[in-house]
C-alpha positions, 0 to 999 in steps of 0.5 A: 427455473427459468426465470432465475436462470435468466436473472442470473444471465442478466446480472452476469451481462451487468458485471461483464459490461461494468468490468469492460467500461472500467477496463476500457476507461483505464486503458484510454487513461493510461493512453492519454498518459503515455501520450502526455509524457511522449508530448513533453519529452518532444518539447523539451528535446526541442526546447527548453522553457524556463517555466512551465505553466500546469494546464487544467488538462495536465492537472486532470491527468496528473489526479487522475484515477490510473495515475494515482493507483501507479503511483500507490503501487510504486510505493509497494514490492508488488510487481503487477501492472494496471491490465494484470490487477484488472483482469484479476479482479475482473476474474475475482468478480465474476467468481464472487458473483456466481458464489453469491448467486448460485451457492447462497442463493442471493439476489442477482441485482444484490450479488452485483453489487458485492462482487463489485465492491469485494474486489476493490475492498480486497484490493485496498487492504492488500495494497495497504498491507504491501506499503506498511511492509514497503515501508517497514522494509526500508526502515529496517535497512536504512541505518546500513545504508547511511554507513555505506553512503558515509564510508563513500563520502569519507572516500572523497566520492561526490554524493552521485557516486556514494549513492551508487555505491549503496545501490550496488551493495543493497537490495530490495526496496533501499536499492529500489528507492536509492537508485531512483534518487541516484538516477534523479542526481545524474540528470541534474536534479538537486539532492534536496528535491531528490530526498524530498521525493523520496521522503513523499514515496517513503513517509516514515520518520526515519526518511524525514530525519534523513531527508532534512539532515542531509538537506540542511548539511548540503546547503549549509555546507556542514560535516555530512559524513559526521551527520550520516554516521551519528543519523545512522546511530540514532536511527539503530537506537530508535529500532531498539527501542521500538522492538523493546516497545513490542515485546514490553506490549505482546502480553497485551496482544497476545490476550486480545488474539486468545480473547477474540478467538475463543468466541469462535472457537467455541462456536466451531466446537458446539457447531461440530457437536450440535449443530441445531444449537446455533441454528436460531443464530443463522435462520431467526431474524433476532439471532441474527442481530444478537450475532451481529451485536455480538461480532461487533462488540468482539471487534470494538473489543479486540480494537480497544485492546490493540490501541492500549498495546500499541506504543508510538516510538 
């Protein structure tokens, strides 16, 4: 009992030390990033440099972990900073470690490894889902935003004022991204560069169409109003076609869901009626291999059915 307590305490100490080192390291990166921004701001206010050269330190700062995570969070609707994220992941890691050691009886070293990896995997999944929802919400409201933008241009307003009208009449990701473009143009950035950054933040075919068409019309002096209206119509037709394709593939998705959930439903029913019947799958090594193979086969079948029912429109 004493050895188990010491092992649990040592594992908890190691996990807390790793979390503390991670927090200190990211906080140091955040401080260096802010210091660099303040230094660049001071230099630009004192003198204007026609051409800046990227130093190795600036490249390292650009590709640091803190900056990359902040850039990914900026492409979502999540309102969380790095401090809150680290605190939540740390609390989750400690809770998972206690659950694995106290409830499941795993070895403390193995529990430390799982408790450190599980919050990172969960964060990556949540971040990916949030980015997909952010892009979907932006794409769904883009045709209406283009109509408002075209009306502003037709009324004789400049590009910056037309983008300002879009910001005032919209909400959600559309308002957030077009507000960035509006602020960049008001600060002297060109329309092509601003839309290029928008395309990098929201990497969808619709945004690529909008960025390329608007940049070409701005450079060649074409009729941007007609281009925006035609592009809005094409995006609406593309949205209708995507919904139609999703409706046609609903049978395959429903079949995949039913076939994937049926084995687990049968297993739960058997476990409720006779728990000892499935005990060899958990306690016997051969049963564990069979259970793992079955779960892997189910996952592979669901993936194949999902790919068969997926239509790229």
